[in-house]
C-alpha positions in Angstrom: -36.3 -42.6 -60.3 -32.6 -43.3 -59.7 -31.4 -40.8 -62.5 -33.6 -38.3 -61.3 -32.3 -38.4 -57.7 -28.8 -38.6 -59.4 -29.5 -35.3 -61.1 -30.8 -33.4 -58.1 -27.6 -34.7 -56.2 -25.3 -33.2 -58.8 -27.1 -29.9 -59.0 -27.3 -29.5 -55.3 -23.2 -30.2 -55.0 -23.0 -27.7 -57.8 -25.0 -25.1 -55.6 -23.1 -26.0 -52.3 -22.2 -22.4 -51.8 -25.8 -21.3 -51.4 -27.2 -22.7 -48.1 -30.7 -21.9 -48.7 -32.0 -25.0 -50.2 -32.8 -28.6 -48.9 -32.2 -32.0 -50.2 -34.9 -34.8 -50.9 -35.3 -37.3 -48.3 -32.6 -39.8 -48.1 -29.9 -37.6 -49.5 -27.6 -35.7 -47.2 -24.1 -33.7 -47.7 -21.4 -34.0 -44.9 -19.4 -31.3 -44.8 -16.3 -30.1 -42.8 -18.3 -27.4 -40.8 -21.0 -30.1 -39.6 -19.6 -30.4 -36.2 -18.0 -32.9 -34.0 -19.6 -36.0 -36.2 -16.9 -35.0 -38.7 -13.8 -35.0 -36.4 -11.6 -37.9 -36.9 -10.3 -40.1 -33.9 -6.9 -38.6 -34.3 -8.2 -34.9 -34.3 -10.1 -35.5 -31.4 -7.2 -36.6 -29.6 -5.2 -33.8 -30.5 -7.9 -31.3 -29.3 -8.1 -33.3 -26.0 -4.4 -33.0 -25.7 -4.6 -29.1 -26.4 -7.4 -28.7 -23.6 -4.9 -30.6 -21.1 -2.2 -28.4 -22.0 -3.9 -25.4 -21.6 -5.4 -26.4 -18.3 -1.7 -27.5 -17.1 -0.3 -23.6 -18.0 -2.8 -22.0 -15.6 -0.6 -20.8 -13.0 -2.5 -21.7 -9.7 -0.6 -18.8 -7.8 -3.0 -16.6 -9.8 -6.3 -18.1 -9.1 -8.4 -16.4 -6.5 -11.7 -17.1 -5.1 -14.2 -14.5 -5.8 -14.4 -13.7 -1.8 -11.3 -11.9 -2.1 -12.4 -9.3 -4.6 -13.7 -6.1 -3.6 -17.5 -5.8 -3.8 -18.3 -2.3 -4.7 -21.3 0.2 -4.8 -21.3 3.8 -6.2 -22.2 6.0 -3.5 -22.0 9.7 -3.9 -19.6 9.6 -6.9 -17.4 7.2 -4.8 -16.5 3.5 -5.2 -17.6 2.1 -1.5 -16.4 -1.1 -0.6 -19.4 -3.3 0.7 -17.0 -6.3 1.9 -14.3 -4.2 4.0 -13.7 -7.3 6.2 -12.0 -9.1 3.5 -8.4 -10.0 4.3 -7.3 -8.7 0.6 -9.3 -5.8 0.7 -7.8 -3.6 -2.1 -7.9 0.0 -0.8 -6.4 3.0 -2.7 -7.3 6.1 -4.2 -9.9 4.6 -6.2 -12.1 2.7 -3.5 -13.1 3.9 0.0 -14.1 2.3 3.2 -17.5 3.5 4.9 -16.8 6.1 7.5 -18.3 4.2 10.0 -16.3 0.9 9.5 -14.1 -0.2 12.4 -12.8 -3.7 12.2 -14.7 -6.4 15.0 -11.4 -8.1 16.0 -8.9 -5.4 17.1 -6.3 -6.7 19.4 -2.9 -5.5 20.9 0.1 -7.6 19.4 2.9 -8.7 21.8 5.7 -6.4 20.3 7.7 -3.5 20.9 6.0 -0.1 20.1 8.2 2.7 19.3 5.9 4.8 21.9 5.9 2.5 25.0 3.0 1.1 26.6 0.4 3.8 25.9 -3.2 2.1 25.2 -3.9 4.2 21.9 -5.9 3.0 18.8 -2.7 2.8 16.7 -1.4 -0.1 19.1 -4.1 -2.2 17.8 -4.4 -4.7 14.7 -7.1 -7.1 13.7 -6.4 -10.3 15.4 -5.0 -12.3 12.4 -2.4 -9.5 11.4 -1.7 -9.0 15.0 -0.6 -12.7 15.3 1.3 -12.5 12.1 3.3 -9.1 13.4 4.4 -11.2 16.6 5.6 -13.8 14.1 7.6 -11.3 12.1 9.0 -10.0 15.2 10.2 -13.3 16.3 11.7 -14.1 13.0 13.8 -10.6 13.2 14.9 -11.3 16.8 16.3 -14.9 15.6 18.2 -13.0 12.9 19.5 -10.5 15.4 17.1 -7.6 14.2 15.3 -5.3 16.5 12.2 -3.8 15.3 9.7 -1.3 16.7 5.9 -1.1 15.8 4.8 2.5 15.0 1.3 2.6 13.9 -1.5 0.0 13.1 -5.3 0.9 13.3 -6.6 4.2 12.5 -10.0 5.6 12.7 -11.6 7.6 9.8 -11.8 10.8 11.8 -8.2 10.2 13.0 -7.1 9.8 9.2 -9.0 13.2 8.4 -7.1 14.9 11.2 -3.7 13.4 9.6 -4.4 14.4 6.1 -5.4 18.0 7.3 -2.0 18.6 9.0 -0.1 17.3 6.2 -2.2 19.7 3.9 -1.4 22.7 5.9 2.3 21.8 6.3 2.9 21.0 2.5 0.1 21.8 0.5 -2.9 19.5 -1.1 -0.9 18.1 -4.2 2.2 17.1 -1.7 -0.5 16.0 0.9 -2.1 13.7 -1.5 1.2 11.8 -2.5 2.0 11.1 1.1 -1.2 10.6 3.2 -4.6 8.8 2.4 -7.8 10.5 2.4 -10.2 9.6 5.0 -11.7 6.3 4.1 -8.8 5.4 1.7 -6.2 4.3 4.4 -5.2 0.9 4.8 -4.9 1.5 8.8 -8.4 1.7 8.9 -8.8 -1.9 7.8 -6.5 -2.9 11.1 -4.4 -4.9 8.6 -1.6 -2.4 8.0 1.4 -1.4 10.5 4.2 0.8 10.3 7.6 -0.5 11.4 11.1 1.0 11.9 14.2 0.3 13.7 15.7 2.3 16.5 16.4 5.9 15.5 15.2 5.6 11.9 11.6 7.0 12.1 9.3 6.8 9.3 11.7 7.7 6.7 12.9 6.6 3.5 16.2 6.2 4.9 15.0 3.0 6.9 15.0 1.1 3.6 19.0 1.5 3.9 19.1 0.2 7.5 20.0 -3.6 8.1 16.5 -3.5 9.6 14.7 -2.1 6.6 16.8 -4.4 4.4 15.9 -7.4 6.4 12.1 -6.3 6.4 12.1 -6.1 2.5 13.3 -9.5 2.2 11.5 -11.3 4.9 8.1 -9.6 5.6 6.2 -12.1 3.2 7.3 -15.0 5.4 4.8 -13.8 8.2 2.1 -12.7 5.7 3.4 -9.1 4.9 4.2 -7.0 1.9 5.6 -3.7 1.5 2.5 -2.0 0.4 4.1 0.9 -1.3 7.3 -0.3 -3.0 9.9 2.0 -4.8 9.6 2.4 -8.5 5.7 1.8 -8.4 4.4 5.1 -7.3 2.5 5.7 -10.4 0.7 2.2 -9.7 0.0 2.7 -6.3 -0.6 6.5 -6.2 1.7 7.1 -3.2 5.4 7.6 -2.4 7.7 4.9 -1.4 7.2 4.0 2.1 9.7 1.0 2.8 8.1 1.2 6.4 4.3 0.6 5.7 3.4 -3.3 5.8 0.3 -4.6 4.9 -0.9 -8.2 5.8 -2.4 -10.4 3.1 -1.6 -14.0 4.5 1.6 -16.0 3.9 0.6 -17.7 0.7 -0.3 -14.6 -1.4 2.5 -12.5 0.3 5.0 -15.1 -1.1 3.5 -14.8 -4.3 3.4 -11.0 -4.7 7.0 -10.8 -3.2 8.4 -13.3 -5.4 6.7 -11.8 -8.6 7.7 -8.1 -7.5 4.2 -7.1 -7.6 2.1 -4.5 -5.9 -1.4 -5.3 -4.7 -2.9 -3.5 -7.7 -0.7 -5.5 -10.1 -1.7 -8.7 -8.4 -5.5 -8.2 -8.8 -4.5 -7.5 -12.4 -3.1 -11.0 -12.9 -5.2 -13.1 -10.9 -8.3 -15.1 -12.4 -11.8 -15.2 -10.3 -12.7 -18.7 -9.3 
């Protein structure tokens, strides 16, 4: 009986390349592909160390809760954002806001506006962004910088009027580089604000003023980013606008600023948690 079993065992080893056979009861072959049962203590420690190292290598700055990602629904060929109140909503030429969307908590920030005291829609921002703008202007004042707010919230219909005027003046192609289509403007979110200095206006030359340079280096301290930076036009889809600030919160603004990212690039790097 022992000889018979030995012969079967030897035959089984010689046929180890063929897996379509079974061994008699009481006989087993343990190979390197059987699983964790074959991992030696030293190997197990190495695996645990590698897992720990990989976890430590994850940059926490680029972990983002799922609530901050766009929730999108296809509507008549357009990618419509279904969670427009998201503080990190990414609005560009790819995504659109519903025509009816108006932020629920619009307030007037206590800052100087270039057009005086007129109570008009562009004076308003979402409350969180309005308080942040007040902080930004206070920081600027501490450094001897005088800023003026120009344009905040803008409705869908108002954006349509602005785009049509730009199209009539410069043609469709140039209008699309400078002005967002209705539903695709950050101003409709109530999280965007145009700022400038005395006499500068909304022109690229603002970036060369001491005020423009200060804004570029300090906007993140109050939670804002320059949404359409120079050299990133192919990514954002819009020309350089040193005056256009977008509120994203201090933590995210610091990460975006320190890594020289656009909002598009930030969302390409972050991992959903």
